[in-house]
Every structure is written in structure tokens, then in C-alpha cells.
C-alpha positions as CSV (number, residue, x, y, z in Angstrom):
1,M,12.7,20.2,6.6
2,N,15.4,17.6,6.5
3,K,15.1,13.9,5.4
4,T,14.2,12.6,8.9
5,E,11.5,15.3,9.4
6,F,10.2,14.5,5.9
7,I,10.0,10.8,6.7
8,N,8.1,11.5,9.9
9,A,5.7,13.8,8.1
10,V,5.0,11.3,5.4
11,S,4.5,8.6,8.0
12,A,2.0,10.7,10.0
13,K,0.0,11.8,6.9
14,S,-0.1,8.4,5.2
15,G,-0.5,6.1,8.2
16,L,2.6,4.1,7.2
17,S,5.2,3.1,9.7
18,K,8.4,5.2,9.7
19,V,10.3,2.3,8.2
20,D,7.7,1.9,5.4
21,A,7.7,5.7,4.8
22,K,11.5,5.7,4.5
23,K,11.4,2.8,2.0
24,A,8.8,4.6,-0.1
25,I,10.7,7.9,-0.1
26,E,14.0,6.1,-1.0
27,A,12.2,4.2,-3.7
28,F,10.8,7.5,-5.1
29,V,14.2,9.2,-5.1
30,E,15.9,6.2,-6.7
31,T,13.3,5.9,-9.4
32,V,13.5,9.6,-10.3
33,S,17.3,9.5,-10.2
34,D,17.4,6.4,-12.5
35,E,15.0,8.1,-15.0
36,L,17.0,11.3,-15.1
37,K,20.3,9.5,-15.4
38,G,18.9,7.8,-18.5
39,G,18.0,11.2,-19.9
40,G,14.3,10.9,-19.3
41,K,11.7,13.2,-17.6
42,V,9.4,12.6,-14.6
43,A,6.1,14.5,-14.6
44,L,3.8,14.4,-11.6
45,L,0.5,16.0,-12.5
46,G,-0.3,18.9,-10.2
47,F,3.1,18.8,-8.5
48,G,5.7,19.4,-11.1
49,S,8.3,17.8,-13.4
50,F,11.9,16.9,-13.2
51,S,14.1,17.0,-16.3
52,V,17.7,17.2,-17.4
53,T,19.1,20.3,-19.1
54,E,22.5,20.7,-20.8
55,K,24.6,23.6,-19.8
56,L,27.1,24.6,-22.5
57,A,30.7,25.3,-21.9
58,R,31.5,28.9,-21.2
59,K,34.1,31.3,-20.0
60,G,34.1,32.6,-16.5
61,V,36.3,34.6,-14.1
62,N,37.8,33.3,-10.8
63,P,36.5,35.9,-8.3
64,K,39.5,35.4,-6.1
65,T,42.3,35.9,-8.7
66,K,40.3,37.6,-11.5
67,Q,41.8,35.2,-13.9
68,P,39.7,33.9,-16.8
69,I,38.7,30.2,-16.6
70,N,36.9,27.8,-18.8
71,I,33.8,26.2,-17.3
72,P,33.1,22.8,-18.9
73,A,29.7,21.7,-20.3
74,R,27.6,19.7,-17.9
75,K,24.2,18.4,-17.3
76,S,21.9,19.8,-14.6
77,V,18.6,18.7,-13.0
78,K,15.7,21.1,-13.5
79,F,12.4,21.2,-11.5
80,K,9.4,23.0,-12.8
81,A,6.5,23.4,-10.4
82,G,3.1,22.3,-11.6
83,S,0.2,24.8,-11.7
84,E,-1.4,23.4,-8.5
85,L,1.8,23.6,-6.5
86,A,2.6,27.1,-7.8
87,E,-0.8,28.3,-6.9
88,L,-0.6,26.8,-3.4
89,V,2.7,28.5,-2.7
90,K,1.5,31.9,-4.1
């Protein structure tokens, strides 16, 4: 499902117009992004939680040249499914 299909599905299930559904989805994405950018966590009961994890610097190998490379430290977004969502998908 791409963004347009997601907007259409939200519009159909919520009774919102497609324009309002798009605004709501964009507001959700922006709110979650801002919270994660600030180092926070977003937890939606029954759905899951978004958080930021730190990946340490490490050594790796370039598969093309087989030369060792240094992979810098970085931050990564993590999503952990809530129990209800995990059970639904099972």
C-alpha cells in the first residue's frame, strides 16, 4: 500500500474527505518525526511504539572490493509492534 492508497483507505474508514485524511496523516507523520528528532518516544497503546536507537561505529567490509571500511555511528528509528497488532498479524 502506498501513500495515496493509504489516504484513500483512511478516508473511506473514517468518513473524512480525502483532503482531510491527507492532512491528518501528514500531521501524524510530522508529529512523530518531530518527537523522534528530539530524542523522544511515541507509544500508541495497542498499535506499537516508535523510538530512536543509537548504532555504534563499527568495522565492515566493502563486498565489491573486499576492503575493510569504517561504518560511522548513527541514529536509527525503531518500531516495536504492540501486543494487539502482533496478535492480529499472527
